[in-house]
LUMDREN-492682 format. One record per residue (C-alpha): residue number from 0; x, y negated, z negated. Coordinates in nm, 4 decimals. Layout:
# LUMDREN-492682
<site num="NUM" c1="X" c2="Y" c3="Z"/>
...
//
This chain:
# LUMDREN-492682
<site num="0" c1="3.4541" c2="-3.8060" c3="-2.1850"/>
<site num="1" c1="3.2255" c2="-3.5440" c3="-2.0273"/>
<site num="2" c1="3.0376" c2="-3.6283" c3="-1.7119"/>
<site num="3" c1="2.6702" c2="-3.5382" c3="-1.6961"/>
<site num="4" c1="2.5696" c2="-3.3217" c3="-1.4031"/>
<site num="5" c1="2.2510" c2="-3.4307" c3="-1.2331"/>
<site num="6" c1="2.0263" c2="-3.1960" c3="-1.0427"/>
<site num="7" c1="1.9887" c2="-3.2888" c3="-0.6737"/>
<site num="8" c1="1.6116" c2="-3.2940" c3="-0.7235"/>
<site num="9" c1="1.3889" c2="-3.3723" c3="-1.0200"/>
<site num="10" c1="1.3409" c2="-3.0693" c3="-1.2424"/>
<site num="11" c1="0.9865" c2="-3.0210" c3="-1.3640"/>
<site num="12" c1="0.8492" c2="-2.7594" c3="-1.5969"/>
<site num="13" c1="0.6191" c2="-2.5151" c3="-1.4155"/>
<site num="14" c1="0.2514" c2="-2.5861" c3="-1.4599"/>
<site num="15" c1="-0.0113" c2="-2.3315" c3="-1.5598"/>
<site num="16" c1="-0.1288" c2="-2.3220" c3="-1.1985"/>
<site num="17" c1="0.2247" c2="-2.2384" c3="-1.0804"/>
<site num="18" c1="0.2501" c2="-1.9604" c3="-1.3371"/>
<site num="19" c1="-0.0954" c2="-1.8248" c3="-1.2423"/>
<site num="20" c1="0.0125" c2="-1.8229" c3="-0.8802"/>
<site num="21" c1="0.3367" c2="-1.6436" c3="-0.9716"/>
<site num="22" c1="0.1434" c2="-1.3868" c3="-1.1747"/>
<site num="23" c1="-0.0995" c2="-1.3089" c3="-0.8946"/>
<site num="24" c1="0.1707" c2="-1.3077" c3="-0.6280"/>
<site num="25" c1="0.3856" c2="-1.0792" c3="-0.8433"/>
<site num="26" c1="0.1033" c2="-0.8336" c3="-0.9091"/>
<site num="27" c1="0.0164" c2="-0.8312" c3="-0.5376"/>
<site num="28" c1="0.3789" c2="-0.7709" c3="-0.4480"/>
<site num="29" c1="0.4055" c2="-0.4891" c3="-0.7024"/>
<site num="30" c1="0.1126" c2="-0.3099" c3="-0.5391"/>
<site num="31" c1="0.2551" c2="-0.3646" c3="-0.1905"/>
<site num="32" c1="0.5965" c2="-0.2369" c3="-0.2978"/>
<site num="33" c1="0.4463" c2="0.0745" c3="-0.4537"/>
<site num="34" c1="0.2405" c2="0.1365" c3="-0.1388"/>
<site num="35" c1="0.5518" c2="0.0920" c3="0.0759"/>
<site num="36" c1="0.7489" c2="0.3358" c3="-0.1404"/>
<site num="37" c1="0.4701" c2="0.5936" c3="-0.1171"/>
<site num="38" c1="0.4524" c2="0.5458" c3="0.2605"/>
<site num="39" c1="0.8288" c2="0.5853" c3="0.3006"/>
<site num="40" c1="0.8215" c2="0.9089" c3="0.0992"/>
<site num="41" c1="0.5487" c2="1.0434" c3="0.3276"/>
<site num="42" c1="0.7373" c2="0.9378" c3="0.6414"/>
<site num="43" c1="1.0508" c2="1.1051" c3="0.5103"/>
<site num="44" c1="0.8696" c2="1.4343" c3="0.4438"/>
<site num="45" c1="0.6973" c2="1.4224" c3="0.7832"/>
<site num="46" c1="1.0304" c2="1.3691" c3="0.9585"/>
<site num="47" c1="1.1654" c2="1.6876" c3="0.8041"/>
<site num="48" c1="0.8568" c2="1.8812" c3="0.9153"/>
<site num="49" c1="0.8873" c2="1.7329" c3="1.2637"/>
<site num="50" c1="1.2478" c2="1.8551" c3="1.2858"/>
<site num="51" c1="1.1540" c2="2.2073" c3="1.1833"/>
<site num="52" c1="0.8535" c2="2.2184" c3="1.4174"/>
<site num="53" c1="1.0607" c2="2.0871" c3="1.7067"/>
<site num="54" c1="1.3282" c2="2.3522" c3="1.6555"/>
<site num="55" c1="1.0638" c2="2.6231" c3="1.6202"/>
<site num="56" c1="0.8956" c2="2.5088" c3="1.9429"/>
<site num="57" c1="1.2295" c2="2.5040" c3="2.1263"/>
<site num="58" c1="1.3141" c2="2.8541" c3="1.9999"/>
<site num="59" c1="0.9737" c2="2.9806" c3="2.1103"/>
<site num="60" c1="1.0153" c2="2.8689" c3="2.4709"/>
<site num="61" c1="1.3869" c2="2.9453" c3="2.5124"/>
<site num="62" c1="1.6822" c2="3.0804" c3="2.3227"/>
<site num="63" c1="1.8126" c2="2.8650" c3="2.0412"/>
<site num="64" c1="2.0660" c2="2.6164" c3="2.1718"/>
<site num="65" c1="2.3062" c2="2.5579" c3="1.8857"/>
<site num="66" c1="2.4338" c2="2.2224" c3="2.0091"/>
<site num="67" c1="2.0801" c2="2.0918" c3="2.0582"/>
<site num="68" c1="1.9809" c2="2.2112" c3="1.7096"/>
<site num="69" c1="2.2959" c2="2.0529" c3="1.5661"/>
<site num="70" c1="2.2246" c2="1.7176" c3="1.7347"/>
<site num="71" c1="1.8628" c2="1.7174" c3="1.6180"/>
<site num="72" c1="1.9751" c2="1.8003" c3="1.2647"/>
<site num="73" c1="2.2355" c2="1.5210" c3="1.2686"/>
<site num="74" c1="1.9762" c2="1.2721" c3="1.3938"/>
<site num="75" c1="1.7344" c2="1.3828" c3="1.1228"/>
<site num="76" c1="2.0061" c2="1.3615" c3="0.8572"/>
<site num="77" c1="2.0897" c2="1.0031" c3="0.9573"/>
<site num="78" c1="1.7218" c2="0.9049" c3="0.9587"/>
<site num="79" c1="1.6700" c2="1.0809" c3="0.6251"/>
<site num="80" c1="1.9588" c2="0.8928" c3="0.4656"/>
<site num="81" c1="1.8201" c2="0.5607" c3="0.5941"/>
<site num="82" c1="1.4768" c2="0.6499" c3="0.4594"/>
<site num="83" c1="1.6277" c2="0.7296" c3="0.1200"/>
<site num="84" c1="1.8149" c2="0.3973" c3="0.1260"/>
<site num="85" c1="1.4907" c2="0.2128" c3="0.2047"/>
<site num="86" c1="1.3118" c2="0.3929" c3="-0.0777"/>
<site num="87" c1="1.5904" c2="0.3109" c3="-0.3236"/>
<site num="88" c1="1.5976" c2="-0.0534" c3="-0.2123"/>
<site num="89" c1="1.2213" c2="-0.0834" c3="-0.2598"/>
<site num="90" c1="1.2480" c2="0.0802" c3="-0.6035"/>
<site num="91" c1="1.5280" c2="-0.1607" c3="-0.6952"/>
<site num="92" c1="1.3141" c2="-0.4594" c3="-0.5946"/>
<site num="93" c1="1.0194" c2="-0.3107" c3="-0.7858"/>
<site num="94" c1="1.2357" c2="-0.2774" c3="-1.0958"/>
<site num="95" c1="1.3386" c2="-0.6429" c3="-1.0750"/>
<site num="96" c1="0.9779" c2="-0.7445" c3="-1.0200"/>
<site num="97" c1="0.8608" c2="-0.5424" c3="-1.3213"/>
<site num="98" c1="1.1201" c2="-0.7228" c3="-1.5325"/>
<site num="99" c1="0.9933" c2="-1.0590" c3="-1.4038"/>
<site num="100" c1="0.6319" c2="-0.9621" c3="-1.4759"/>
<site num="101" c1="0.7320" c2="-0.8640" c3="-1.8297"/>
<site num="102" c1="0.8940" c2="-1.2055" c3="-1.8740"/>
<site num="103" c1="0.5770" c2="-1.3759" c3="-1.7510"/>
<site num="104" c1="0.3660" c2="-1.1683" c3="-1.9901"/>
<site num="105" c1="0.5827" c2="-1.2453" c3="-2.2900"/>
<site num="106" c1="0.6418" c2="-1.6116" c3="-2.2019"/>
<site num="107" c1="0.2872" c2="-1.7084" c3="-2.1057"/>
<site num="108" c1="0.0460" c2="-1.4363" c3="-2.2187"/>
<site num="109" c1="-0.2626" c2="-1.6617" c3="-2.2093"/>
<site num="110" c1="-0.1933" c2="-1.7819" c3="-1.8565"/>
<site num="111" c1="-0.1275" c2="-1.4239" c3="-1.7411"/>
<site num="112" c1="-0.4502" c2="-1.3106" c3="-1.9045"/>
<site num="113" c1="-0.6422" c2="-1.5957" c3="-1.7418"/>
<site num="114" c1="-0.4986" c2="-1.5241" c3="-1.3960"/>
<site num="115" c1="-0.5670" c2="-1.1520" c3="-1.4206"/>
<site num="116" c1="-0.9163" c2="-1.2120" c3="-1.5578"/>
<site num="117" c1="-0.9974" c2="-1.4337" c3="-1.2599"/>
<site num="118" c1="-0.8649" c2="-1.1670" c3="-1.0221"/>
<site num="119" c1="-1.0652" c2="-0.8981" c3="-1.2020"/>
<site num="120" c1="-1.3810" c2="-1.1074" c3="-1.1775"/>
<site num="121" c1="-1.3270" c2="-1.1592" c3="-0.8037"/>
<site num="122" c1="-1.2668" c2="-0.7873" c3="-0.7476"/>
<site num="123" c1="-1.5785" c2="-0.6941" c3="-0.9445"/>
<site num="124" c1="-1.7806" c2="-0.9414" c3="-0.7381"/>
<site num="125" c1="-1.6481" c2="-0.7922" c3="-0.4149"/>
<site num="126" c1="-1.7251" c2="-0.4418" c3="-0.5389"/>
<site num="127" c1="-2.0779" c2="-0.5467" c3="-0.6330"/>
<site num="128" c1="-2.1334" c2="-0.7002" c3="-0.2888"/>
<site num="129" c1="-2.0119" c2="-0.3826" c3="-0.1205"/>
<site num="130" c1="-2.2372" c2="-0.1710" c3="-0.3426"/>
<site num="131" c1="-2.5344" c2="-0.3876" c3="-0.2436"/>
<site num="132" c1="-2.4444" c2="-0.3507" c3="0.1253"/>
<site num="133" c1="-2.4177" c2="0.0264" c3="0.0828"/>
<site num="134" c1="-2.7546" c2="0.0338" c3="-0.0891"/>
<site num="135" c1="-2.9085" c2="-0.1643" c3="0.1986"/>
<site num="136" c1="-2.7607" c2="0.0802" c3="0.4508"/>
<site num="137" c1="-2.8960" c2="0.3784" c3="0.2606"/>
<site num="138" c1="-3.2404" c2="0.2188" c3="0.2570"/>
<site num="139" c1="-3.2257" c2="0.1592" c3="0.6324"/>
<site num="140" c1="-3.1217" c2="0.5216" c3="0.6866"/>
<site num="141" c1="-3.4165" c2="0.6441" c3="0.4797"/>
<site num="142" c1="-3.6597" c2="0.4302" c3="0.6812"/>
<site num="143" c1="-3.5268" c2="0.5504" c3="1.0147"/>
<site num="144" c1="-3.5327" c2="0.9127" c3="0.8980"/>
<site num="145" c1="-3.8939" c2="0.8649" c3="0.7852"/>
<site num="146" c1="-3.9798" c2="0.7310" c3="1.1311"/>
<site num="147" c1="-3.8147" c2="1.0298" c3="1.2958"/>
<site num="148" c1="-4.0034" c2="1.2655" c3="1.0645"/>
<site num="149" c1="-4.3375" c2="1.1139" c3="1.1702"/>
<site num="150" c1="-4.2740" c2="1.1885" c3="1.5377"/>
<site num="151" c1="-4.4521" c2="1.4959" c3="1.6748"/>
<site num="152" c1="-4.2350" c2="1.8030" c3="1.7158"/>
<site num="153" c1="-4.1362" c2="1.8790" c3="2.0731"/>
<site num="154" c1="-4.3148" c2="2.1807" c3="2.2167"/>
<site num="155" c1="-4.1012" c2="2.4847" c3="2.2805"/>
<site num="156" c1="-3.9911" c2="2.5042" c3="2.6437"/>
<site num="157" c1="-4.1188" c2="2.7949" c3="2.8477"/>
<site num="158" c1="-3.8682" c2="2.9848" c3="3.0578"/>
//
């Protein structure tokens, strides 16, 4: 006779609110991961330029010290390898996240659509508010410039 295995906690099906939260969290994470990847690529390129500039500066002020150049190159190489590992790790996580997002889309398309629609509405509202604030600032600038334009011109100074 087989023994039933019980979960140590009650298992409940996820609610629509849980799925909406997962959708939004996942989309936020995807953007943050992509930003982090882009930033790491930039940092990696800048490190290489920094190495070259440092060696060029050293060579300008004194003769090239081979051991110093070697040590700087080794330090850069180690940092470059770590940067590449970070980039690959972030890309790996992003790949897993994209798979999860695809599962959410195929498993609960209406909930995903609802969550993203709410986010889109909130972003559009924020954009509208910022546009209104920008418009108000432009109007204030025009008024101040008009005031300045009404002031009498300063007389030319005599030497």
